[in-house]
N, CA, C, O and the ligand as a Tripos MOL2 file, in Angstrom:
@<TRIPOS>MOLECULE
protein
  273   271    69     0     0
PROTEIN
NO_CHARGES

@<TRIPOS>ATOM
      1 N           7.1830 -124.4610 -101.2770 N.3       1 MET1
      2 CA          7.2320 -125.2870 -102.6300 C.3       1 MET1
      3 C           6.3070 -126.5640 -102.3890 C.2       1 MET1
      4 O           6.3490 -127.3100 -101.4100 O.2       1 MET1
      5 N           5.4470 -126.6540 -103.5180 N.am      2 ASN2
      6 CA          4.6350 -127.7420 -103.4980 C.3       2 ASN2
      7 C           5.2510 -129.0410 -103.8070 C.2       2 ASN2
      8 O           6.1350 -129.1600 -104.6550 O.2       2 ASN2
      9 N           4.7230 -130.1250 -103.0330 N.am      3 ALA3
     10 CA          5.3080 -131.5160 -103.4050 C.3       3 ALA3
     11 C           4.7090 -131.9730 -104.7890 C.2       3 ALA3
     12 O           3.5360 -131.7870 -105.1120 O.2       3 ALA3
     13 N           5.5850 -132.5430 -105.5030 N.am      4 PRO4
     14 CA          5.1320 -133.0990 -106.8180 C.3       4 PRO4
     15 C           4.0210 -133.8990 -106.8240 C.2       4 PRO4
     16 O           4.0480 -134.8130 -106.0000 O.2       4 PRO4
     17 N           2.9550 -133.8060 -107.5900 N.am      5 GLN5
     18 CA          1.8610 -134.7500 -107.3510 C.3       5 GLN5
     19 C           2.0350 -135.9440 -108.3570 C.2       5 GLN5
     20 O           2.5390 -135.8390 -109.4750 O.2       5 GLN5
     21 N           1.5560 -137.0670 -107.8070 N.am      6 PRO6
     22 CA          1.6960 -138.2840 -108.5680 C.3       6 PRO6
     23 C           0.9560 -138.2340 -109.8880 C.2       6 PRO6
     24 O          -0.1020 -137.6110 -109.9670 O.2       6 PRO6
     25 N           1.4990 -138.8970 -110.9760 N.am      7 LEU7
     26 CA          0.6290 -138.9590 -112.3180 C.3       7 LEU7
     27 C          -0.5140 -139.9420 -112.0860 C.2       7 LEU7
     28 O          -0.3110 -141.1340 -111.8530 O.2       7 LEU7
     29 N          -1.6090 -139.4430 -112.1530 N.am      8 LEU8
     30 CA         -2.8840 -140.4140 -111.9840 C.3       8 LEU8
     31 C          -3.4130 -140.7310 -113.3450 C.2       8 LEU8
     32 O          -3.2900 -139.9710 -114.3050 O.2       8 LEU8
     33 N          -4.0470 -141.9710 -113.3800 N.am      9 ASP9
     34 CA         -4.8000 -142.4360 -114.6840 C.3       9 ASP9
     35 C          -6.2280 -141.7420 -114.6410 C.2       9 ASP9
     36 O          -6.5470 -140.8770 -113.8260 O.2       9 ASP9
     37 N          -7.0350 -142.2530 -115.6410 N.am     10 ARG10
     38 CA         -8.3730 -141.5970 -115.6510 C.3      10 ARG10
     39 C          -9.1410 -141.9540 -114.5380 C.2      10 ARG10
     40 O         -10.0670 -141.2190 -114.1950 O.2      10 ARG10
     41 N          -8.8590 -143.0920 -113.8620 N.am     11 SER11
     42 CA         -9.7330 -143.5140 -112.7060 C.3      11 SER11
     43 C          -9.1400 -142.9670 -111.4000 C.2      11 SER11
     44 O          -9.5290 -143.3400 -110.2930 O.2      11 SER11
     45 N          -8.1140 -142.0030 -111.6140 N.am     12 GLY12
     46 CA         -7.5300 -141.4570 -110.3490 C.3      12 GLY12
     47 C          -6.4890 -142.2830 -109.6520 C.2      12 GLY12
     48 O          -6.0000 -141.9070 -108.5870 O.2      12 GLY12
     49 N          -6.1470 -143.3970 -110.2360 N.am     13 ARG13
     50 CA         -5.0450 -144.2280 -109.5000 C.3      13 ARG13
     51 C          -3.8530 -143.9040 -110.0830 C.2      13 ARG13
     52 O          -3.7770 -143.4370 -111.2190 O.2      13 ARG13
     53 N          -2.6860 -144.1770 -109.1970 N.am     14 PRO14
     54 CA         -1.3420 -143.7480 -109.7750 C.3      14 PRO14
     55 C          -1.0220 -144.4770 -111.0330 C.2      14 PRO14
     56 O          -1.1710 -145.6990 -111.0720 O.2      14 PRO14
     57 N          -0.5840 -143.7970 -112.0820 N.am     15 MET15
     58 CA         -0.3440 -144.4740 -113.2650 C.3      15 MET15
     59 C           0.8770 -145.2920 -113.2970 C.2      15 MET15
     60 O           0.8750 -146.4000 -113.8340 O.2      15 MET15
     61 N           1.9680 -144.7650 -112.7150 N.am     16 PHE16
     62 CA          3.0950 -145.5400 -112.5490 C.3      16 PHE16
     63 C           3.5920 -145.6750 -111.0020 C.2      16 PHE16
     64 O           3.6620 -144.6610 -110.3080 O.2      16 PHE16
     65 N           3.8870 -146.7800 -110.5550 N.am     17 VAL17
     66 CA          4.4580 -147.0480 -109.2890 C.3      17 VAL17
     67 C           5.7870 -147.6030 -109.3920 C.2      17 VAL17
     68 O           6.0050 -148.5800 -110.1090 O.2      17 VAL17
     69 N           6.8730 -146.9140 -108.5730 N.am     18 CYS18
     70 CA          8.0510 -147.4000 -108.6190 C.3      18 CYS18
     71 C           8.2520 -148.8280 -108.2280 C.2      18 CYS18
     72 O           7.8320 -149.2640 -107.1560 O.2      18 CYS18
     73 N           8.8770 -149.5320 -109.0740 N.am     19 ARG19
     74 CA          9.0460 -151.0710 -108.6190 C.3      19 ARG19
     75 C          10.0050 -151.2320 -107.5870 C.2      19 ARG19
     76 O          10.0350 -152.3260 -107.0230 O.2      19 ARG19
     77 N          10.8000 -150.3370 -107.2350 N.am     20 ALA20
     78 CA         11.6660 -150.5490 -106.1500 C.3      20 ALA20
     79 C          11.1300 -150.1850 -104.8010 C.2      20 ALA20
     80 O          11.3030 -150.9570 -103.8570 O.2      20 ALA20
     81 N          10.4600 -149.0010 -104.6480 N.am     21 CYS21
     82 CA          9.9870 -148.5570 -103.4030 C.3      21 CYS21
     83 C           8.4070 -148.5830 -103.4380 C.2      21 CYS21
     84 O           7.8210 -148.2700 -102.4010 O.2      21 CYS21
     85 N           7.7330 -148.9050 -104.4660 N.am     22 GLY22
     86 CA          6.3660 -148.8690 -104.5150 C.3      22 GLY22
     87 C           5.5830 -147.5000 -104.3770 C.2      22 GLY22
     88 O           4.3540 -147.4570 -104.3340 O.2      22 GLY22
     89 N           6.4480 -146.3220 -104.3070 N.am     23 GLU23
     90 CA          5.6160 -145.1690 -104.4020 C.3      23 GLU23
     91 C           5.1080 -144.7600 -105.8270 C.2      23 GLU23
     92 O           5.5870 -145.2150 -106.8660 O.2      23 GLU23
     93 N           4.1560 -143.9140 -105.7670 N.am     24 PRO24
     94 CA          3.5750 -143.4270 -107.1530 C.3      24 PRO24
     95 C           4.6900 -142.4650 -107.7080 C.2      24 PRO24
     96 O           5.4380 -141.8040 -106.9880 O.2      24 PRO24
     97 N           4.7010 -142.4720 -108.9850 N.am     25 MET25
     98 CA          5.7830 -141.6300 -109.6420 C.3      25 MET25
     99 C           5.0860 -140.2860 -110.0130 C.2      25 MET25
    100 O           3.8990 -140.1970 -110.3260 O.2      25 MET25
    101 N           5.8910 -139.3450 -109.9460 N.am     26 THR26
    102 CA          5.4530 -137.9980 -110.2780 C.3      26 THR26
    103 C           5.9450 -137.6780 -111.7270 C.2      26 THR26
    104 O           6.7340 -138.4370 -112.2900 O.2      26 THR26
    105 N           5.4610 -136.5240 -112.3340 N.am     27 SER27
    106 CA          6.0820 -136.0390 -113.4660 C.3      27 SER27
    107 C           7.5300 -135.8200 -113.4640 C.2      27 SER27
    108 O           8.2830 -136.1960 -114.3620 O.2      27 SER27
    109 N           7.9050 -135.1420 -112.3260 N.am     28 ASP28
    110 CA          9.2500 -134.9280 -112.0800 C.3      28 ASP28
    111 C          10.1780 -136.2150 -112.1570 C.2      28 ASP28
    112 O          11.2590 -136.2120 -112.7460 O.2      28 ASP28
    113 N           9.6960 -137.2070 -111.5650 N.am     29 ASP29
    114 CA         10.2820 -138.5480 -111.5070 C.3      29 ASP29
    115 C          10.5320 -139.1360 -113.1380 C.2      29 ASP29
    116 O          11.5350 -139.7340 -113.5260 O.2      29 ASP29
    117 N           9.5010 -138.8350 -113.8310 N.am     30 LEU30
    118 CA          9.5930 -139.2960 -115.2020 C.3      30 LEU30
    119 C          10.6660 -138.4510 -115.9830 C.2      30 LEU30
    120 O          11.4760 -139.0130 -116.7210 O.2      30 LEU30
    121 N          10.6550 -137.1350 -115.8110 N.am     31 PHE31
    122 CA         11.5900 -136.3080 -116.4010 C.3      31 PHE31
    123 C          12.9820 -136.6440 -116.0820 C.2      31 PHE31
    124 O          13.8840 -136.5550 -116.9150 O.2      31 PHE31
    125 N          13.1750 -137.0890 -114.6890 N.am     32 ARG32
    126 CA         14.4460 -137.3870 -114.2790 C.3      32 ARG32
    127 C          14.9710 -138.7680 -115.0490 C.2      32 ARG32
    128 O          16.1720 -138.9790 -115.2140 O.2      32 ARG32
    129 N          14.0670 -139.5660 -115.4440 N.am     33 LEU33
    130 CA         14.3300 -140.7600 -116.1950 C.3      33 LEU33
    131 C          14.5110 -140.4860 -117.6040 C.2      33 LEU33
    132 O          14.7820 -141.4070 -118.3740 O.2      33 LEU33
    133 N          14.3820 -139.2870 -118.0050 N.am     34 GLY34
    134 CA         14.3670 -138.9620 -119.5240 C.3      34 GLY34
    135 C          13.1960 -139.4120 -120.3360 C.2      34 GLY34
    136 O          13.2730 -139.5830 -121.5530 O.2      34 GLY34
    137 N          12.1010 -139.6020 -119.6310 N.am     35 LEU35
    138 CA         10.8870 -140.1380 -120.1970 C.3      35 LEU35
    139 C           9.8230 -138.8740 -120.3320 C.2      35 LEU35
    140 O           9.8330 -137.9520 -119.5160 O.2      35 LEU35
    141 N           8.9840 -138.9270 -121.3520 N.am     36 ARG36
    142 CA          8.0660 -137.9000 -121.6570 C.3      36 ARG36
    143 C           6.8640 -138.1340 -120.7300 C.2      36 ARG36
    144 O           6.7480 -139.2160 -120.1560 O.2      36 ARG36
    145 N           5.8880 -137.0630 -120.5540 N.am     37 LEU37
    146 CA          4.7720 -137.3760 -119.9450 C.3      37 LEU37
    147 C           3.7580 -138.0330 -120.8450 C.2      37 LEU37
    148 O           3.7420 -137.8600 -122.0640 O.2      37 LEU37
    149 N           2.8590 -138.8450 -120.1420 N.am     38 PRO38
    150 CA          1.8300 -139.3160 -121.0320 C.3      38 PRO38
    151 C           0.7270 -138.4390 -121.5400 C.2      38 PRO38
    152 O           0.2440 -137.6190 -120.7600 O.2      38 PRO38
    153 N           0.2680 -138.5270 -122.7960 N.am     39 ASP39
    154 CA         -0.8490 -137.8240 -123.2350 C.3      39 ASP39
    155 C          -1.9260 -137.8750 -122.5100 C.2      39 ASP39
    156 O          -2.0730 -138.8000 -121.7120 O.2      39 ASP39
    157 N          -2.8450 -136.9170 -122.6540 N.am     40 ASP40
    158 CA         -4.2430 -136.9120 -121.9960 C.3      40 ASP40
    159 C          -4.8760 -138.1700 -122.5720 C.2      40 ASP40
    160 O          -4.9100 -138.4480 -123.7700 O.2      40 ASP40
    161 N          -5.3940 -138.9290 -121.5310 N.am     41 GLY41
    162 CA         -6.2090 -140.0580 -121.9420 C.3      41 GLY41
    163 C          -5.4150 -141.2400 -122.3040 C.2      41 GLY41
    164 O          -5.9660 -142.3170 -122.5300 O.2      41 GLY41
    165 N          -4.1020 -141.0750 -122.3690 N.am     42 GLU42
    166 CA         -3.2730 -142.2990 -122.6770 C.3      42 GLU42
    167 C          -3.0960 -143.2800 -121.5570 C.2      42 GLU42
    168 O          -2.7660 -142.9360 -120.4220 O.2      42 GLU42
    169 N          -3.3340 -144.5490 -121.9320 N.am     43 SER43
    170 CA         -3.3090 -145.5970 -120.6660 C.3      43 SER43
    171 C          -1.7790 -145.9410 -120.4740 C.2      43 SER43
    172 O          -0.9100 -145.6960 -121.3110 O.2      43 SER43
    173 N          -1.5820 -146.5260 -119.2840 N.am     44 ARG44
    174 CA         -0.2120 -146.8680 -118.9700 C.3      44 ARG44
    175 C           0.2940 -148.0160 -120.0960 C.2      44 ARG44
    176 O           1.4690 -148.0250 -120.4640 O.2      44 ARG44
    177 N          -0.5310 -148.8250 -120.5280 N.am     45 GLU45
    178 CA         -0.1770 -149.7580 -121.6020 C.3      45 GLU45
    179 C           0.1670 -149.0230 -122.9100 C.2      45 GLU45
    180 O           1.1910 -149.3170 -123.5270 O.2      45 GLU45
    181 N          -0.5280 -148.2410 -123.2590 N.am     46 GLU46
    182 CA         -0.2390 -147.3980 -124.4970 C.3      46 GLU46
    183 C           1.1190 -146.6500 -124.3430 C.2      46 GLU46
    184 O           1.9360 -146.5630 -125.2600 O.2      46 GLU46
    185 N           1.2830 -146.1350 -123.1390 N.am     47 TYR47
    186 CA          2.4870 -145.3780 -123.0170 C.3      47 TYR47
    187 C           3.6370 -146.1770 -123.0400 C.2      47 TYR47
    188 O           4.5860 -145.8300 -123.7440 O.2      47 TYR47
    189 N           3.6890 -147.2750 -122.3190 N.am     48 CYS48
    190 CA          4.7110 -148.4320 -122.2120 C.3      48 CYS48
    191 C           5.0920 -148.8360 -123.5150 C.2      48 CYS48
    192 O           6.2630 -148.8350 -123.8960 O.2      48 CYS48
    193 N           3.9540 -149.2390 -124.3220 N.am     49 ASP49
    194 CA          4.2740 -149.6270 -125.7290 C.3      49 ASP49
    195 C           5.0110 -148.5600 -126.5160 C.2      49 ASP49
    196 O           5.9680 -148.9160 -127.2030 O.2      49 ASP49
    197 N           4.6580 -147.3040 -126.4780 N.am     50 ALA50
    198 CA          5.2140 -146.1710 -127.2970 C.3      50 ALA50
    199 C           6.5790 -145.9210 -126.8540 C.2      50 ALA50
    200 O           7.4370 -145.5690 -127.6630 O.2      50 ALA50
    201 N           6.8460 -146.0900 -125.5380 N.am     51 GLU51
    202 CA          7.9860 -145.7400 -124.9190 C.3      51 GLU51
    203 C           9.2160 -146.8630 -124.8920 C.2      51 GLU51
    204 O          10.4220 -146.6680 -124.7450 O.2      51 GLU51
    205 N           8.5190 -148.0520 -125.0760 N.am     52 LEU52
    206 CA          9.2090 -149.2900 -124.8310 C.3      52 LEU52
    207 C           9.8570 -149.3750 -123.4590 C.2      52 LEU52
    208 O          11.0300 -149.7040 -123.2810 O.2      52 LEU52
    209 N           9.0070 -149.0550 -122.5190 N.am     53 VAL53
    210 CA          9.3010 -149.2810 -121.1400 C.3      53 VAL53
    211 C           8.3480 -150.3760 -120.5480 C.2      53 VAL53
    212 O           7.2140 -150.5990 -120.9720 O.2      53 VAL53
    213 N           8.9610 -151.0250 -119.5150 N.am     54 ASP54
    214 CA          8.0760 -152.0960 -119.0780 C.3      54 ASP54
    215 C           7.7230 -151.5900 -117.5560 C.2      54 ASP54
    216 O           6.5750 -151.3850 -117.1630 O.2      54 ASP54
    217 N           8.7780 -151.4440 -116.8570 N.am     55 GLU55
    218 CA          8.4830 -150.9320 -115.5660 C.3      55 GLU55
    219 C           9.2260 -149.7170 -115.2440 C.2      55 GLU55
    220 O          10.2260 -149.5160 -115.9330 O.2      55 GLU55
    221 N           8.9480 -148.8890 -114.3600 N.am     56 VAL56
    222 CA          9.6530 -147.5700 -114.0440 C.3      56 VAL56
    223 C          10.1240 -147.6350 -112.6400 C.2      56 VAL56
    224 O           9.5240 -148.3500 -111.8380 O.2      56 VAL56
    225 N          11.1380 -146.9500 -112.2950 N.am     57 GLU57
    226 CA         11.4480 -146.7590 -110.9810 C.3      57 GLU57
    227 C          12.1940 -145.3260 -110.7050 C.2      57 GLU57
    228 O          12.7470 -144.7370 -111.6340 O.2      57 GLU57
    229 N          12.1800 -144.8610 -109.5290 N.am     58 HIS58
    230 CA         12.7630 -143.5170 -109.3530 C.3      58 HIS58
    231 C          14.3140 -143.7010 -109.7250 C.2      58 HIS58
    232 O          14.9480 -144.7460 -109.5790 O.2      58 HIS58
    233 N          14.7380 -142.6540 -110.1640 N.am     59 GLU59
    234 CA         16.1320 -142.5580 -110.6460 C.3      59 GLU59
    235 C          16.9080 -142.8700 -109.4450 C.2      59 GLU59
    236 O          17.8610 -143.6410 -109.5570 O.2      59 GLU59
    237 N          16.6070 -142.3550 -108.2880 N.am     60 SER60
    238 CA         17.3350 -142.5570 -107.1160 C.3      60 SER60
    239 C          17.3050 -144.0830 -106.7140 C.2      60 SER60
    240 O          18.3460 -144.6450 -106.3740 O.2      60 SER60
    241 N          16.2420 -144.6620 -106.7520 N.am     61 CYS61
    242 CA         15.9020 -146.1290 -106.4420 C.3      61 CYS61
    243 C          16.8540 -147.0350 -107.3300 C.2      61 CYS61
    244 O          17.4730 -148.0040 -106.8910 O.2      61 CYS61
    245 N          16.8840 -146.6040 -108.5800 N.am     62 GLY62
    246 CA         17.5840 -147.4630 -109.5890 C.3      62 GLY62
    247 C          19.1020 -147.3830 -109.2760 C.2      62 GLY62
    248 O          19.8240 -148.3800 -109.2790 O.2      62 GLY62
    249 N          19.5410 -146.1090 -109.0040 N.am     63 ARG63
    250 CA         20.8760 -145.9950 -108.6420 C.3      63 ARG63
    251 C          21.3620 -146.8740 -107.5240 C.2      63 ARG63
    252 O          22.3830 -147.5580 -107.5810 O.2      63 ARG63
    253 N          20.4910 -146.7910 -106.4400 N.am     64 ARG64
    254 CA         20.7300 -147.6470 -105.2530 C.3      64 ARG64
    255 C          20.8780 -149.0210 -105.4560 C.2      64 ARG64
    256 O          21.7010 -149.7210 -104.8650 O.2      64 ARG64
    257 N          19.8970 -149.4920 -106.4840 N.am     65 ALA65
    258 CA         19.8830 -150.8930 -106.7210 C.3      65 ALA65
    259 C          21.2410 -151.3590 -107.4810 C.2      65 ALA65
    260 O          21.8740 -152.3680 -107.1720 O.2      65 ALA65
    261 N          21.5760 -150.4830 -108.5010 N.am     66 ARG66
    262 CA         22.8990 -150.6570 -109.2580 C.3      66 ARG66
    263 C          24.0300 -150.6910 -108.3680 C.2      66 ARG66
    264 O          25.0080 -151.4170 -108.5490 O.2      66 ARG66
    265 N          23.8770 -149.8670 -107.3710 N.am     67 ALA67
    266 CA         25.1880 -149.8050 -106.3500 C.3      67 ALA67
    267 C          25.1230 -151.0720 -105.6240 C.2      67 ALA67
    268 O          26.1940 -151.3680 -105.0940 O.2      67 ALA67
    269 N          24.2140 -151.8650 -105.4590 N.am     68 GLY68
    270 CA         24.1300 -153.0240 -104.6170 C.3      68 GLY68
    271 C          23.3060 -152.7610 -103.4130 C.2      68 GLY68
    272 O          23.1290 -153.6500 -102.5800 O.2      68 GLY68
    273 ZN         11.2990 -145.5830 -105.7460 Zn       69 ZN69
@<TRIPOS>BOND
     1     1     2 1
     2     2     3 1
     3     3     4 2
     4     3     5 am
     5     5     6 1
     6     6     7 1
     7     7     8 2
     8     7     9 am
     9     9    10 1
    10    10    11 1
    11    11    12 2
    12    11    13 am
    13    13    14 1
    14    14    15 1
    15    15    16 2
    16    15    17 am
    17    17    18 1
    18    18    19 1
    19    19    20 2
    20    19    21 am
    21    21    22 1
    22    22    23 1
    23    23    24 2
    24    23    25 am
    25    25    26 1
    26    26    27 1
    27    27    28 2
    28    27    29 am
    29    29    30 1
    30    30    31 1
    31    31    32 2
    32    31    33 am
    33    33    34 1
    34    34    35 1
    35    35    36 2
    36    35    37 am
    37    37    38 1
    38    38    39 1
    39    39    40 2
    40    39    41 am
    41    41    42 1
    42    42    43 1
    43    43    44 2
    44    43    45 am
    45    45    46 1
    46    46    47 1
    47    47    48 2
    48    47    49 am
    49    49    50 1
    50    50    51 1
    51    51    52 2
    52    51    53 am
    53    53    54 1
    54    54    55 1
    55    55    56 2
    56    55    57 am
    57    57    58 1
    58    58    59 1
    59    59    60 2
    60    59    61 am
    61    61    62 1
    62    62    63 1
    63    63    64 2
    64    63    65 am
    65    65    66 1
    66    66    67 1
    67    67    68 2
    68    67    69 am
    69    69    70 1
    70    70    71 1
    71    71    72 2
    72    71    73 am
    73    73    74 1
    74    74    75 1
    75    75    76 2
    76    75    77 am
    77    77    78 1
    78    78    79 1
    79    79    80 2
    80    79    81 am
    81    81    82 1
    82    82    83 1
    83    83    84 2
    84    83    85 am
    85    85    86 1
    86    86    87 1
    87    87    88 2
    88    87    89 am
    89    89    90 1
    90    90    91 1
    91    91    92 2
    92    91    93 am
    93    93    94 1
    94    94    95 1
    95    95    96 2
    96    95    97 am
    97    97    98 1
    98    98    99 1
    99    99   100 2
   100    99   101 am
   101   101   102 1
   102   102   103 1
   103   103   104 2
   104   103   105 am
   105   105   106 1
   106   106   107 1
   107   107   108 2
   108   107   109 am
   109   109   110 1
   110   110   111 1
   111   111   112 2
   112   111   113 am
   113   113   114 1
   114   114   115 1
   115   115   116 2
   116   115   117 am
   117   117   118 1
   118   118   119 1
   119   119   120 2
   120   119   121 am
   121   121   122 1
   122   122   123 1
   123   123   124 2
   124   123   125 am
   125   125   126 1
   126   126   127 1
   127   127   128 2
   128   127   129 am
   129   129   130 1
   130   130   131 1
   131   131   132 2
   132   131   133 am
   133   133   134 1
   134   134   135 1
   135   135   136 2
   136   135   137 am
   137   137   138 1
   138   138   139 1
   139   139   140 2
   140   139   141 am
   141   141   142 1
   142   142   143 1
   143   143   144 2
   144   143   145 am
   145   145   146 1
   146   146   147 1
   147   147   148 2
   148   147   149 am
   149   149   150 1
   150   150   151 1
   151   151   152 2
   152   151   153 am
   153   153   154 1
   154   154   155 1
   155   155   156 2
   156   155   157 am
   157   157   158 1
   158   158   159 1
   159   159   160 2
   160   159   161 am
   161   161   162 1
   162   162   163 1
   163   163   164 2
   164   163   165 am
   165   165   166 1
   166   166   167 1
   167   167   168 2
   168   167   169 am
   169   169   170 1
   170   170   171 1
   171   171   172 2
   172   171   173 am
   173   173   174 1
   174   174   175 1
   175   175   176 2
   176   175   177 am
   177   177   178 1
   178   178   179 1
   179   179   180 2
   180   179   181 am
   181   181   182 1
   182   182   183 1
   183   183   184 2
   184   183   185 am
   185   185   186 1
   186   186   187 1
   187   187   188 2
   188   187   189 am
   189   189   190 1
   190   190   191 1
   191   191   192 2
   192   191   193 am
   193   193   194 1
   194   194   195 1
   195   195   196 2
   196   195   197 am
   197   197   198 1
   198   198   199 1
   199   199   200 2
   200   199   201 am
   201   201   202 1
   202   202   203 1
   203   203   204 2
   204   203   205 am
   205   205   206 1
   206   206   207 1
   207   207   208 2
   208   207   209 am
   209   209   210 1
   210   210   211 1
   211   211   212 2
   212   211   213 am
   213   213   214 1
   214   214   215 1
   215   215   216 2
   216   215   217 am
   217   217   218 1
   218   218   219 1
   219   219   220 2
   220   219   221 am
   221   221   222 1
   222   222   223 1
   223   223   224 2
   224   223   225 am
   225   225   226 1
   226   226   227 1
   227   227   228 2
   228   227   229 am
   229   229   230 1
   230   230   231 1
   231   231   232 2
   232   231   233 am
   233   233   234 1
   234   234   235 1
   235   235   236 2
   236   235   237 am
   237   237   238 1
   238   238   239 1
   239   239   240 2
   240   239   241 am
   241   241   242 1
   242   242   243 1
   243   243   244 2
   244   243   245 am
   245   245   246 1
   246   246   247 1
   247   247   248 2
   248   247   249 am
   249   249   250 1
   250   250   251 1
   251   251   252 2
   252   251   253 am
   253   253   254 1
   254   254   255 1
   255   255   256 2
   256   255   257 am
   257   257   258 1
   258   258   259 1
   259   259   260 2
   260   259   261 am
   261   261   262 1
   262   262   263 1
   263   263   264 2
   264   263   265 am
   265   265   266 1
   266   266   267 1
   267   267   268 2
   268   267   269 am
   269   269   270 1
   270   270   271 1
   271   271   272 2
@<TRIPOS>SUBSTRUCTURE
     1 MET1         2 RESIDUE 1 A MET
     2 ASN2         6 RESIDUE 1 A ASN
     3 ALA3        10 RESIDUE 1 A ALA
     4 PRO4        14 RESIDUE 1 A PRO
     5 GLN5        18 RESIDUE 1 A GLN
     6 PRO6        22 RESIDUE 1 A PRO
     7 LEU7        26 RESIDUE 1 A LEU
     8 LEU8        30 RESIDUE 1 A LEU
     9 ASP9        34 RESIDUE 1 A ASP
    10 ARG10       38 RESIDUE 1 A ARG
    11 SER11       42 RESIDUE 1 A SER
    12 GLY12       46 RESIDUE 1 A GLY
    13 ARG13       50 RESIDUE 1 A ARG
    14 PRO14       54 RESIDUE 1 A PRO
    15 MET15       58 RESIDUE 1 A MET
    16 PHE16       62 RESIDUE 1 A PHE
    17 VAL17       66 RESIDUE 1 A VAL
    18 CYS18       70 RESIDUE 1 A CYS
    19 ARG19       74 RESIDUE 1 A ARG
    20 ALA20       78 RESIDUE 1 A ALA
    21 CYS21       82 RESIDUE 1 A CYS
    22 GLY22       86 RESIDUE 1 A GLY
    23 GLU23       90 RESIDUE 1 A GLU
    24 PRO24       94 RESIDUE 1 A PRO
    25 MET25       98 RESIDUE 1 A MET
    26 THR26      102 RESIDUE 1 A THR
    27 SER27      106 RESIDUE 1 A SER
    28 ASP28      110 RESIDUE 1 A ASP
    29 ASP29      114 RESIDUE 1 A ASP
    30 LEU30      118 RESIDUE 1 A LEU
    31 PHE31      122 RESIDUE 1 A PHE
    32 ARG32      126 RESIDUE 1 A ARG
    33 LEU33      130 RESIDUE 1 A LEU
    34 GLY34      134 RESIDUE 1 A GLY
    35 LEU35      138 RESIDUE 1 A LEU
    36 ARG36      142 RESIDUE 1 A ARG
    37 LEU37      146 RESIDUE 1 A LEU
    38 PRO38      150 RESIDUE 1 A PRO
    39 ASP39      154 RESIDUE 1 A ASP
    40 ASP40      158 RESIDUE 1 A ASP
    41 GLY41      162 RESIDUE 1 A GLY
    42 GLU42      166 RESIDUE 1 A GLU
    43 SER43      170 RESIDUE 1 A SER
    44 ARG44      174 RESIDUE 1 A ARG
    45 GLU45      178 RESIDUE 1 A GLU
    46 GLU46      182 RESIDUE 1 A GLU
    47 TYR47      186 RESIDUE 1 A TYR
    48 CYS48      190 RESIDUE 1 A CYS
    49 ASP49      194 RESIDUE 1 A ASP
    50 ALA50      198 RESIDUE 1 A ALA
    51 GLU51      202 RESIDUE 1 A GLU
    52 LEU52      206 RESIDUE 1 A LEU
    53 VAL53      210 RESIDUE 1 A VAL
    54 ASP54      214 RESIDUE 1 A ASP
    55 GLU55      218 RESIDUE 1 A GLU
    56 VAL56      222 RESIDUE 1 A VAL
    57 GLU57      226 RESIDUE 1 A GLU
    58 HIS58      230 RESIDUE 1 A HIS
    59 GLU59      234 RESIDUE 1 A GLU
    60 SER60      238 RESIDUE 1 A SER
    61 CYS61      242 RESIDUE 1 A CYS
    62 GLY62      246 RESIDUE 1 A GLY
    63 ARG63      250 RESIDUE 1 A ARG
    64 ARG64      254 RESIDUE 1 A ARG
    65 ALA65      258 RESIDUE 1 A ALA
    66 ARG66      262 RESIDUE 1 A ARG
    67 ALA67      266 RESIDUE 1 A ALA
    68 GLY68      270 RESIDUE 1 A GLY
    69 ZN69       273 GROUP 0 **** ****
């Protein structure tokens, strides 16, 4: 099984980084949060404006944070 690839922006840098653990987010991670994938050429800023998100974190990281 292939490891999920991080979502990259047009310059090849990770588009989203988990605010909890600092690891790049993959498309699987976004799906788990119930978020859509960014469109081709959509910037992080455009995506966050459209989806009303500010920062993202892994579903598992968020759960850990909420648990204390
Ligand atoms: Zn994380």
